[in-house]
C-alpha positions in Angstrom: 63.1 109.4 116.1 65.6 110.9 118.4 66.7 107.5 119.6 67.2 106.3 115.9 69.2 109.5 115.1 71.4 108.9 118.1 71.9 105.2 117.1 72.9 106.1 113.6 75.4 108.6 114.9 76.8 106.0 117.3 77.3 103.6 114.5 78.9 106.0 112.2 81.3 107.1 114.9 82.3 103.5 115.7 83.2 102.9 112.0 86.0 105.4 112.5 87.4 103.6 115.5 90.0 100.9 115.5 88.4 97.6 114.9 89.0 93.9 114.5 91.4 91.3 116.0 92.5 87.9 115.0 92.4 84.8 117.1 95.2 82.2 117.3 96.8 81.2 114.0 94.8 83.1 111.4 91.2 82.7 112.8 88.9 85.6 112.1 87.2 86.8 115.3 84.8 89.4 114.0 81.8 87.0 113.9 78.5 88.0 115.5 78.1 91.2 117.4 76.4 89.6 120.5 79.0 86.8 120.6 81.9 89.3 120.4 80.5 91.4 123.1 80.5 88.3 125.3 84.2 87.6 124.4 83.2 84.7 122.1 81.4 82.8 124.8 78.2 82.0 122.9 77.9 78.3 122.0 75.5 77.4 124.7 73.3 80.5 123.9 73.6 80.8 120.0 70.3 82.6 119.5 71.2 84.8 116.6 72.3 84.3 113.0 76.0 83.8 114.0 75.0 80.5 115.5 75.8 79.2 112.0 79.4 79.5 113.2 79.2 79.1 117.0 76.6 76.4 117.2 74.3 75.5 114.3 71.9 73.8 116.7 71.1 77.2 118.1 69.0 78.0 115.0 66.2 75.8 116.5 66.0 78.4 119.3 65.3 81.3 116.9 61.5 81.6 116.8 61.1 84.3 114.2 62.3 84.6 110.6 65.4 86.7 110.9 67.6 88.8 108.6 71.0 90.2 109.9 74.2 91.9 108.8 77.5 92.5 110.5 80.4 94.8 109.5 83.9 94.6 110.9 86.2 97.5 110.0 89.7 96.9 111.1 93.4 97.7 110.9 96.4 95.7 112.1 99.4 97.3 113.7 102.4 95.3 114.5 106.1 96.2 115.0 109.1 94.2 114.1 112.8 94.8 114.9 114.7 92.2 112.8 117.9 90.5 114.1 119.1 88.4 111.2 122.9 87.8 110.8 124.7 85.1 108.9 126.8 83.1 111.4 125.7 85.7 114.0 128.2 88.2 112.3 127.5 89.2 108.8 124.7 91.6 107.7 122.0 90.1 105.6 120.1 93.1 104.2 117.4 93.0 106.8 116.7 96.2 108.7 118.4 94.9 111.8 117.9 96.9 115.0 115.2 99.2 113.4 111.7 99.2 114.7 109.5 98.8 111.6 105.7 98.8 111.6 103.6 96.8 109.1 101.8 98.6 106.3 98.9 100.6 107.7 95.6 99.7 106.1 91.9 100.1 107.2 89.9 97.2 105.9 86.3 96.1 106.3 84.5 92.7 106.1 80.7 92.4 105.7 78.9 89.3 106.8 75.4 88.3 107.4 72.7 85.7 107.2 69.0 84.9 106.9 67.1 82.4 109.1 63.6 81.1 108.4 61.2 78.4 109.6 59.6 76.0 107.2 57.1 73.2 107.8 59.6 70.5 106.8 60.2 67.3 108.9 57.8 68.8 111.5 59.2 72.3 111.8 62.9 72.8 110.7 64.8 76.1 110.9 67.0 76.8 107.9 69.5 79.5 107.3 71.8 80.9 104.6 74.9 82.9 105.6 78.2 84.3 104.5 80.9 83.8 107.1 84.6 85.0 107.1 86.2 82.0 108.9 89.9 82.8 108.5 91.7 85.9 107.5 95.3 87.2 107.5 96.4 90.5 106.0 99.9 91.7 106.7 102.3 93.6 104.5 105.9 94.4 105.4 109.1 96.0 104.1 111.9 94.6 106.2 114.7 94.2 103.7 116.9 95.9 101.1 119.7 94.6 98.9 123.2 94.8 100.3 125.7 97.1 98.6 126.9 95.3 95.5 123.5 94.3 94.3 121.1 96.1 92.0 118.8 97.7 91.3 118.2 100.6 93.6 114.4 100.4 93.1 114.0 97.3 95.2 110.3 96.3 95.8 108.7 98.0 98.7 106.8 94.9 99.9 108.8 91.6 100.4 106.6 90.0 103.0 102.9 90.0 102.2 100.0 87.6 103.0 96.4 88.4 102.2 94.6 85.2 102.9 90.7 85.0 103.1 88.6 82.0 103.6 84.8 82.7 103.2 82.2 80.1 103.9 78.8 80.2 102.1 76.9 78.1 104.6 73.5 76.4 104.5 72.3 75.5 108.0 69.5 73.3 109.1 68.4 72.7 112.8 65.5 71.1 114.6 64.5 70.1 118.1 63.8 66.9 119.8 62.4 65.9 123.2 60.0 68.9 123.2 62.9 71.1 122.1 65.0 70.1 125.1 67.6 68.9 122.6 68.5 70.8 119.4 70.7 69.4 116.6 72.1 71.5 113.8 74.3 71.0 110.8 75.9 73.5 108.4 77.3 72.6 105.0 79.8 75.0 103.6 81.1 76.0 100.2 84.5 77.4 101.0 86.3 80.1 98.9 89.9 80.9 99.4 91.7 83.9 98.0 95.4 84.3 98.5 98.0 86.9 97.6 101.4 85.7 99.1 104.8 87.3 98.7 108.0 86.3 100.3 111.8 86.8 100.2 114.0 83.8 99.8 117.8 84.2 100.0 119.1 81.5 97.6 122.6 80.0 97.7 124.7 81.3 94.8 126.0 78.2 93.0 128.5 80.0 90.8 132.2 79.5 91.5 134.4 82.0 93.3 134.7 84.9 92.9 131.2 85.3 91.6 129.8 83.7 94.8 132.2 85.4 97.3 130.6 87.7 100.0 128.4 89.6 99.6 127.4 87.6 96.5 126.9 84.3 98.3 123.2 84.7 98.5 120.8 85.6 95.6 117.7 87.4 96.8 114.4 86.1 95.2 111.2 87.9 95.7 108.2 85.9 94.6 104.6 87.0 94.3 101.8 84.4 94.1 98.1 85.3 93.4 95.5 82.6 93.3 92.2 81.3 94.6 90.3 78.0 94.9 87.2 76.2 96.3 86.6 73.5 98.8 83.9 72.1 101.1 83.4 72.0 104.9 80.9 71.4 107.6 80.0 72.2 111.2 77.7 70.3 113.4 76.4 71.2 116.9 74.3 70.0 119.8 72.4 72.2 122.4 70.9 70.5 125.4 68.9 72.0 128.2 70.1 70.2 131.4 67.6 72.3 133.4 65.5 75.4 133.0 68.5 77.5 133.9 71.5 75.4 132.6 72.3 74.6 128.9 75.2 72.7 127.4 76.7 72.9 123.9 79.0 70.8 121.8 80.3 71.8 118.3 82.6 70.1 115.8 84.1 71.7 112.6 85.7 69.3 110.2 89.1 69.7 108.4 88.9 71.0 104.9 91.4 71.1 102.1 91.2 73.8 99.5 93.1 73.5 96.3 94.5 76.9 95.2 96.0 77.7 91.8 97.1 80.9 90.1 100.0 82.8 88.7 103.4 83.7 90.0 106.1 86.2 89.4 109.7 85.5 90.6 112.4 88.1 90.5 116.0 87.2 91.1 118.4 90.1 92.0 121.9 89.3 90.9 125.2 90.8 92.0 126.5 94.0 90.5 130.3 93.7 90.1 131.7 95.7 87.2 135.2 95.1 88.4 134.9 91.4 87.6 133.3 92.1 84.3 136.2 94.4 83.2 139.0 92.4 84.7 137.8 88.8 84.0 136.6 89.5 80.5 133.1 88.4 81.1 131.2 88.9 77.8 127.5 89.5 77.3 125.4 86.5 76.8 127.4 84.4 79.1 126.3 83.2 82.5 129.4 84.8 84.1 128.4 88.1 82.8 124.8 87.6 83.9 125.8 87.0 87.5 128.1 90.0 87.7 125.9 92.6 85.8 123.4 93.4 88.4 120.5 92.1 86.3 117.1 91.1 87.5 115.9 87.8 86.1 112.2 87.7 86.0 110.4 84.4 85.6 106.7 83.8 85.5 104.8 80.5 86.1 101.7 78.9 87.1 101.4 77.5 90.6 99.3 75.1 92.7 99.1 74.7 96.5 96.8 73.3 99.1 95.4 75.2 102.1 94.5 72.8 104.9 91.8 74.4 107.1 92.2 72.8 110.5 89.4 71.0 112.3 88.2 72.2 115.8 86.0 71.0 118.7 84.3 73.4 121.0 81.6 73.5 123.7 80.1 75.6 126.5 77.8 75.9 129.4 75.3 78.8 129.9 73.5 79.5 133.2 70.6 81.9 133.8 71.5 83.5 137.2 68.4 85.6 137.1 65.6 86.6 134.7 67.9 89.4 133.5 71.4 87.9 133.7 72.9 85.0 131.8 76.5 83.8 131.8 78.3 81.5 129.3 81.7 79.8 129.6 83.2 78.3 126.4 86.2 76.4 125.2 87.6 75.7 121.8 90.4 73.4 120.7 91.8 73.9 117.2 94.0 71.2 115.5 96.5 73.7 114.1 99.0 70.9 113.6 96.9 70.1 110.5 98.0 73.3 108.9 101.4 72.7 107.3 101.9 76.0 105.4 102.2 76.1 101.6 104.1 73.9 99.3 104.1 75.8 96.0 104.3 73.6 92.9 105.2 75.5 89.7 104.7 74.6 86.0 104.7 76.4 82.7 107.8 78.5 83.4 108.2 81.6 81.2 111.1 83.9 80.7 113.8 81.4 81.6 114.6 79.7 78.3 114.3 82.8 76.1 118.0 83.4 75.9 120.6 81.9 73.5 122.5 80.0 76.3 121.8 77.5 79.0 122.3 78.8 82.6 124.4 76.5 84.8 122.1 77.7 87.6 118.8 76.7 86.0 118.0 74.9 89.3 118.3 78.2 91.1 115.6 79.8 89.0 113.3 76.8 89.1 113.6 75.7 92.7 110.2 75.6 94.3 109.9 77.8 97.4 107.9 76.5 100.3 106.4 78.0 103.5 106.8 75.2 106.1 104.7 75.6 109.2 105.0 73.5 112.3 102.4 74.6 114.8 101.0 73.1 117.9 97.3 72.5 118.6 95.9 75.3 120.7 93.0 76.0 123.0 90.8 79.0 123.7 88.8 79.7 126.9 86.1 82.4 127.0 83.6 83.6 129.6 80.9 86.2 129.0 77.7 87.6 130.4 74.6 89.5 129.1 72.4 91.7 131.3 69.0 93.2 130.2 69.4 96.6 131.7 66.2 97.9 130.3 63.5 96.4 128.0 65.2 97.8 125.0 69.0 97.7 126.1 71.2 94.7 126.6 74.7 95.0 128.2 77.4 92.5 127.5 80.9 91.7 128.7 83.5 89.0 128.3 87.0 87.7 128.8 89.1 85.4 126.7 92.4 83.5 127.0 93.8 82.4 123.6 96.8 80.0 123.3 99.2 80.6 120.4 100.1 77.6 118.1 103.1 79.3 116.6 106.6 78.0 117.2 109.7 80.2 116.9 111.3 77.8 114.3 108.7 78.7 111.7 107.6 82.2 112.8 107.3 84.5 109.9 105.7 88.0 109.5 103.1 86.7 107.0 101.6 84.6 109.9 102.2 86.7 112.9 100.9 85.4 116.2 102.9 86.7 119.2 101.9 84.3 121.9 99.1 83.6 124.4 96.7 86.4 124.4 94.2 88.0 126.8 91.1 89.8 125.6 88.5 92.0 127.3 85.2 92.7 125.6 82.0 94.7 126.1 79.0 95.3 124.0 75.6 97.0 123.7 72.4 95.9 122.1 69.4 98.2 121.3 65.9 96.9 120.4 63.5 99.2 118.5 60.3 97.3 117.4 61.5 94.4 115.2 64.9 96.0 114.7 68.1 95.3 116.7 71.2 97.3 116.5 74.4 96.1 118.3 78.0 96.9 118.8 81.0 95.2 120.4 84.5 96.2 121.1 87.4 94.0 122.4 90.9 95.0 123.6 93.4 92.2 123.1 96.9 92.2 124.7 99.7 90.4 122.8 102.9 89.6 124.8 106.2 90.9 123.3 108.0 88.2 121.4 111.7 87.5 120.7 112.6 85.0 118.0 116.2 84.0 118.2 118.3 82.1 115.7 117.9 81.2 112.0 116.2 77.9 111.3 115.8 75.7 108.2 113.3 73.1 109.2 112.9 71.4 105.8 116.5 71.4 104.8 116.1 73.3 101.5 118.8 75.9 102.4 116.2 78.7 102.9 115.6 80.5 106.1 112.2 79.4 107.5 111.8 82.0 110.2 112.6 85.6 110.8 114.5 86.3 114.0 113.8 89.6 115.8 111.6 91.4 118.4 107.9 91.7 117.8 105.1 93.5 119.6 101.4 94.4 119.2 98.4 95.6 121.1 95.1 96.2 119.3 91.4 96.6 119.3 88.2 95.2 117.7 85.0 96.8 116.8 82.0 94.9 115.2 78.7 96.5 114.3 75.5 94.7 113.5 71.8 95.3 112.5 69.0 92.7 112.3 65.3 92.5 111.6 62.9 89.9 112.8 59.7 89.2 110.9 
């Protein structure tokens, strides 16, 4: 009982610590306590419920029925120092030269699965699990309207991305060649939830003087909230080359998730009372509208597609002694398949409700896009597990994670600062049929400088956010399992 009380206290203490980290792109890394303690090097071992992700073939190596749950509690802390000037001279409204942190939140993600053996096709191991495959959650305030624009109560969040992709996965695995070879497949029902907000500085199409500086750009803040469903799969092989050496190969297919929802678009127009008074701009005219400091709000329905990239991975595990095993893994993700978001709008509301026709209707109905041009990227991991006592396992790991992000499309909603190094350790406690585990990872991001404004798709909107960025953070994952 003393040991149980100590374990519960340890778990509660760790919940208060700084947890999770993201891999390259927007991969979620808080999967599997044992795997995270080994730095993600787990594909050639894959002997717990998280094999559904790391290698479905590993389910064949699980000899007991098995119920498990993980909890990742995390916060993200990044800093940005914008450096955005028009023609390298003119202020834009960004907080240039100011060190700004993203919004501080503490979040949690529960995950888990059940594994059971059935006398089907000889003896096949089945599993049902809920996995968070991808996640991004960043909220920033980096901009305020220049003098001459209204209103004063500008929205506090202009850059926001809360993107979650959860897989409800059914896994089946069985052995061949006297279990020397294991094959497993996982079929996934994917659920994507997205809240996305961005700032677009639109070109003012009105004639001079209504479009003279600082009124040459019209700030638009749009807010999209939607969700959708899709399908995916993972397949894996696990082969015992010898009694001590095992090899693994895993493939995850590309998936496309159709997302739809509702959108709100706010356009902040110039406030120039001098022009209204001296040019005789009358209400209910477009000239008056573009000089009155009004906020034009438009709502609409939107659709977009989230392309979840494919990946191929593998690993080698070697039993150095009866107590010590090491695993070396690689993963290659085809991030070039992710192209960002092209938002298509329909059913506009709030635009045609006035008694006149705006000359700038195209300004208020131009579809924003989030173009992404990323490179494919690799990850390399090595980990070890040592059975220190009959009821205590010690784990450690190291990882190197390439970044797919290019400066031309770097934005704070998808923030990946470069090639990363991670250092992990973990503990596992066994009490009867129960296992309690924890894992922590420190990940170092390099400082990043993004220089120069880019418009990669030629729509006149800035597609990156120049500035200086930095981050260092930690990960904690907790787990409990029961074998029966």
